[in-house]
C-alpha angles and dihedrals in degrees: 000000000000120000117253112264120260109248094147095125099024095111127055115262127200094227126016107222126204113283115262131189092228132143092281091056094040090057095056099026099110091057093041096051095045092051096041106042115059111226095009095142092050091051093050092049092049092049088061092049092048091049089051089057101041105033112108136198114271092015137113130237116205129206103192113195090014097173105182093352104254093144092043092053091047090053093044092058094049103042111098104167121104125252096017118132136185126230112200118191134187133157094216112095090199092055093045094049093050092045092051089053090051092046092057089062095048116097102198115123103224110109114245125195114196116202130189100212147112104279090218089065099047117104113241108210137161090356123172096172131025122184125199101175107182090326109108090064089069094053117092112263092238091060100047100085096050091043092054091044088056090051093048092049091051095050121097117238106279091024124141137228117200109201119184118184146162107248136215124203133224093217109081095213091049091048092051092046095049093049092048092049091049089052089048089053091052093048088052087056091056103265118140125227088253093054092047093048097046095046091048089053091050094049095045088069094059110015115078112184125197136197123270090247091055090053094046094046092051093048091052091045092059090049112270110147093210136018116178136163112248096173136025132167112176108304096349119089142166125213131202111212117190127203 
């Protein structure tokens, strides 16, 4: 069954409030994310392939900020080793409830634990794969270094972090171009100028993007030996960080 269409910002509102992952958003999220994030399906598919390569026996794969569980399900269908489980975490009760309903219908064998919790407070232990798929950008800047350090410390040697983020750019012309091209992408997906403007205003209150260099420097600071972009589509990118 197709996801309901995203008309969340289709009508003018008097005041644009900060974006929340509530029941209203959870209901239309599959349509929203596909039409808002360039290359989202390709990223989800690749997360599964990477998990299939890096998941180890007797280890844990984490999907931190799992929303409706797209990355978790992709990993679940690609992991073939024994005694490897996935822990999926999100702080939105609406997202977690809907994901649990989806999970009950999925027939893959890998055990999945779904937690409704603050990802900053979840223990990362015996991890072979950690996924932060457009999640770090919603964490306060002051918390990001310690949070990534915790992930690094919980990863097994040779483990992988997959970090997908919306980027900003130091060069003003590049920043303007990337934003305009993202808006062009969204218009091509059927969003109006009003919808694009109102959603941007809502997200600006909670989503704080950084440059690629800032991400790479922080990843190396916490100990990752390598942090390279494997995918980029306008101002959305995904990084593979190797321990």
